[in-house]
C-alpha positions in Angstrom: 158.0 27.9 -137.2 156.6 31.0 -135.6 153.2 32.4 -136.7 154.9 35.3 -138.7 156.7 32.8 -141.2 153.3 31.5 -142.2 151.6 35.0 -142.2 154.1 37.7 -143.0 154.0 38.5 -146.6 157.5 40.2 -147.3 160.9 40.7 -145.6 161.9 44.4 -145.6 165.8 44.4 -145.2 167.9 47.7 -144.0 171.0 48.6 -145.7 174.4 49.9 -144.1 172.7 50.5 -140.5 176.1 50.0 -138.8 179.0 52.6 -139.8 181.7 50.1 -139.3 179.8 47.6 -141.7 179.4 50.1 -144.4 183.2 51.0 -144.1 184.3 47.7 -144.3 182.4 47.3 -147.6 183.7 50.7 -148.9 180.0 52.0 -148.7 179.2 55.5 -147.9 177.2 55.8 -144.8 173.5 56.6 -146.0 171.6 59.9 -144.6 168.3 58.4 -144.3 167.4 54.6 -144.1 167.4 52.6 -147.2 166.0 49.3 -148.1 165.5 46.0 -150.3 162.8 43.3 -150.3 163.6 39.4 -149.7 160.8 36.8 -150.6 159.6 35.0 -147.7 160.4 31.7 -149.5 163.9 32.3 -148.3 163.3 31.5 -144.6 165.2 28.6 -143.0 164.7 27.7 -139.5 167.6 26.7 -136.8 169.0 23.5 -137.4 168.2 23.5 -141.1 170.7 23.2 -143.9 172.0 26.4 -145.5 172.3 25.9 -149.4 175.0 27.5 -151.2 174.3 27.6 -154.9 177.1 26.5 -157.1 179.7 29.7 -157.9 178.1 31.7 -155.1 180.3 33.5 -152.5 177.8 33.6 -149.8 178.7 35.9 -146.7 177.3 35.7 -142.7 175.3 38.5 -141.6 173.9 38.4 -138.1 171.1 40.8 -137.4 168.3 41.5 -135.1 164.8 41.6 -136.7 161.6 43.3 -135.9 158.4 41.2 -136.2 155.6 43.8 -137.0 152.5 43.2 -134.6 150.1 45.1 -136.6 149.4 46.5 -139.9 150.2 50.1 -140.2 150.9 52.9 -142.6 152.9 56.4 -141.8 153.4 54.6 -138.3 155.0 57.5 -135.7 158.1 56.7 -133.9 156.4 56.8 -130.6 154.1 54.1 -131.9 156.7 52.0 -133.7 158.0 49.0 -131.7 156.1 45.9 -131.8 157.4 42.2 -131.5 161.4 41.4 -131.9 162.9 38.2 -133.3 166.6 37.4 -134.2 167.9 35.9 -137.2 170.8 35.8 -139.6 170.7 37.1 -142.9 172.9 35.8 -145.7 174.1 37.4 -148.7 175.5 36.0 -152.1 178.3 38.6 -152.3 179.8 38.2 -155.7 176.4 38.1 -157.5 175.2 41.2 -155.4 178.6 43.0 -156.5 177.6 42.2 -160.2 174.3 43.1 -160.4 175.1 46.4 -158.5 177.7 47.3 -161.0 175.1 46.6 -163.8 172.5 49.0 -161.9 170.4 45.9 -161.6 168.2 44.8 -158.6 169.5 43.0 -155.6 166.4 40.4 -155.5 168.6 37.3 -156.7 171.6 38.0 -154.4 169.4 38.2 -151.4 166.4 35.7 -152.3 167.7 32.3 -152.7 165.9 29.8 -150.7 167.6 29.2 -147.1 169.2 32.6 -147.2 167.2 34.0 -144.2 168.0 31.5 -141.3 166.1 32.7 -138.3 165.7 32.0 -134.8 162.7 31.6 -132.6 160.4 34.3 -131.8 161.1 36.5 -128.9 158.0 38.6 -127.6 158.7 42.5 -126.9 158.0 41.9 -123.4 161.1 39.9 -122.9 163.4 42.8 -124.1 164.1 45.5 -122.0 165.9 47.6 -124.6 166.2 46.6 -128.3 169.3 48.9 -128.6 171.2 47.2 -125.7 171.7 43.7 -127.3 174.9 41.8 -128.0 174.9 40.0 -131.6 177.4 37.4 -132.1 178.3 34.8 -134.8 180.9 31.8 -135.1 181.9 29.7 -137.8 183.2 26.5 -136.6 183.6 27.8 -133.1 185.8 30.9 -134.2 184.1 34.4 -133.3 183.6 36.5 -136.6 181.1 39.0 -135.8 180.3 40.6 -132.3 178.7 43.6 -131.8 175.9 45.7 -130.4 172.8 47.0 -131.5 173.6 50.3 -129.7 175.7 50.9 -132.8 172.8 51.3 -135.1 172.9 54.4 -137.3 169.1 54.6 -137.2 167.0 53.1 -134.5 164.3 50.8 -134.6 161.4 53.3 -134.5 163.1 55.5 -137.1 163.3 52.6 -139.3 159.6 51.8 -139.0 158.6 55.3 -139.5 160.6 55.4 -142.6 159.7 52.2 -144.2 156.0 52.3 -143.5 155.8 56.1 -145.0 156.8 54.3 -148.2 154.9 51.0 -148.0 152.4 49.6 -145.6 153.9 47.4 -142.9 151.7 44.3 -142.6 151.3 41.9 -139.5 154.0 39.3 -139.8 156.2 41.5 -141.8 159.9 41.3 -140.9 162.1 44.1 -140.5 166.0 43.3 -141.1 167.7 46.1 -139.3 171.4 45.8 -140.2 174.4 43.9 -139.5 177.8 44.9 -137.6 181.2 44.8 -139.0 182.6 41.3 -139.4 180.9 39.8 -142.5 182.7 37.4 -144.3 182.4 34.1 -146.4 180.6 31.0 -145.3 181.5 27.7 -147.0 179.9 24.1 -147.6 180.8 22.3 -144.3 180.7 25.2 -142.1 178.9 25.0 -138.9 177.4 28.6 -137.9 176.3 29.5 -134.6 174.5 32.9 -133.7 173.3 34.5 -130.5 171.5 37.3 -129.4 172.1 38.1 -125.5 171.6 40.8 -123.1 174.8 43.1 -122.1 175.2 40.7 -119.0 175.6 37.8 -121.1 172.2 36.1 -120.7 171.3 34.3 -124.2 168.0 35.2 -125.5 167.8 33.7 -128.7 170.4 31.1 -130.5 170.6 29.8 -134.4 172.5 27.0 -135.7 172.9 25.6 -139.1 175.3 23.9 -141.4 176.0 25.1 -145.0 176.0 22.7 -148.0 176.6 23.0 -151.6 173.2 23.2 -153.5 172.6 20.3 -156.0 170.9 21.9 -159.4 169.4 25.1 -159.7 171.0 28.2 -160.2 174.6 28.5 -161.2 176.8 31.6 -161.0 179.0 32.4 -164.0 181.0 35.8 -163.5 181.4 36.3 -167.3 177.7 36.4 -168.1 
């Protein structure tokens, strides 16, 4: 695992940063970035088993991640970019809907163990333009998400500026920059393949995992 997984203290996830994704979930497009936090215990390396708790409807969300290279507060956009990594963010969609309607936090819906599968670390120097990359996700060989980071509503420097104006970003923290349209369910037995590539088709990162049903632990009950 990359060093940021061991030393990072938080995962900061940006919501609704692609207009088409916000639309498919019937959400308003935000006027400024908003985010929620995920625990670092949710990391899972490529090749691992993604555990779906009983009763949970898990949705795939392929995203570009930014690894913070040095601690900073009130970071300006001109000094914002650090290291970039690729990963996939998973959502327990039915539990999220339940807690959202009740006005409760999303921590449980986003924070299950294995719910942040990640690819290997990619240094900033290996990426010419983080806003000109292709994100794809396949389930059992069928393409479900196929988007480009050029469609971000708020670009990476703006995201880092905004988040660091609220809380200090520390070395090793991960910033999840949002997902393009096409999210949908992942079921036990599914094989998920994700890739981050250049516009010319050169793959920069890959991520593969299999979904299984978790035995024991949390069980979702819709009538609670």
